C-alpha positions, 0 to 999 in steps of 0.5 A: 474455499468453496464459499470463497469460490462461490462468492468470487472473493476471499473471506480472509486476508490482509484486506480484512485487517486480520493480518498479524505481524510478529516480532520475535514470535510475539504479535506486535499488536500486543506491544507496538503502537498502531503506527508501528504495526502499520509500518511493519505491514507496509514493509512486508508489502514492499518486500512482496513488491520486490519479489513480484518486480523481480519476477515480472520486471518493473513494467509488469507491476501496477501498485495501488497505494490506498491512503497509507502515505498520510500516516507516515512522517516525512522521513518514512514518506520519502523512504516509501516514495524512494522504494516505489520509484520506477517500479512501473505504474503506481496509483495513489488513492488519497483524500489529498495529495501527500507532501513530498509526492514525486511529480505525477504524470496525471492527477485525477480528482473526484468530487461528488461522484465526478472524476476530472483530470486535474 
């Protein structure tokens, strides 16, 4: 804890890929595909989002989605978009616009370090 406070960030957590999903008390990475593990992690994050939304209201939530959409099939992608629809501000960071993305208010592109409104 002291080292984390000194550094100004946490040294453990899901952002360091040390998040473990259990199914029936067994680590999913021992029997599930990488995609299934990521989908489980995404489902847990959506559950957390639901709790945050209940406590803050939809206008108090900004969701940052970092390139996870490209790994989902069209059915799961549509379910994800449906789950996050109307929750407040959602920012997608991706290498290309995902198929099925609902109409965006604004799309920014970055090319060679220059940000432009598309």
